[in-house]
N, C-alpha and C positions, 0 to 999 in steps of 0.2 A: 528314019527316026530324026525328029528335029532336035535342036540343041537342048531345049528344056527337058524333053523326054529322056534324052541321053543322060543329062545331069541327074534326074530323078532316079533312074535305074542304077547309076553308079552310087548315089547316096544311099539308097535302100540296100544295095549289095554290101556296101561298107558297114552299115549298121548291123545287118544280119551276121556278118562275120564277127563283129565285136560281141554280139549277143551269144553266138555259138561258142566262142572262146571263153567268155565269162561263165556260161553255164557249165562248161567242161571243168573249169577250175573251181567254181563254187556251186556245186550241184544242188545244195539245199537252200540257196538264196531265195528270198521271197520279196518281190518288189513292193509289197504293201508295208514293208518295214522301212522306216526313215533311214536307218543306218545303212541298210543294203542299197537303197536308192542313191545315197550320197556317195557310197563307194563305187557304184556303177557309173554315176556321173563323172567321177574322177577318172575312171577307166576310159570312158568315152572321150573325155578331154585329152587324155594322154595319147590316145590312139587315133584321133580324128585328123583328117587331112582336108579340113574345110577352110573357110576364110580365116586368116590369121591376123592377130593384132601385131602390127609391124614393130611396135616398141618392145613387146614381150616375146614375140615369135611363138605365140600360143593361140589356140582357137579363141574366137571372140565368145563372149557370154551368149550372144544371140545364136551362134552356131550350136553351142551345147544345148541351149533351151529347145531349139528346133529338133535336135536329135532325141532329146529326152521326151519331148511331147510325142514324137513319132513312135518311140518305143512304148510309152505308156498306153497310147491308143491301141497299138497292135496287140499288146499283152492283154488288155481288157477285152478286145474282140475275140482273141483266141481262147481265153480261159473262162469267159463269162463271169469273171470276178471284177470287183472294182477296187481301185487304189484309193485309200482314204483321202479326203479333200485336203487335209493338212500336209500330207506327203506330196500330193499332186501340186498344190500351190507352192510348196517350198521348192520344187524342182522346176516348175514352169510358170513362175509368176509373170503375169502380163502387166506391164506398167499402165496405169490409167492416165489419160491425157489431162 
């Protein structure tokens, strides 16, 4: 397994663990709800071991956006439901050049 593949497996495993723990603690949560997604994003931010902002010693905004985008895409594939555009854009806003 090359270095990139190894990183991807570690990243996905870490995200799956966060999702599993979140579902266990908040079983009735629905990612289509803005409040739930913001709470989940905060949980991801507090538990992530990704690239850190050296000044704040916290994950960068980019790290959290990548994880949230990954989560939302996987959730939509698994459930055949879609997350409303305003919720999706709020969590994973891509800056325009």
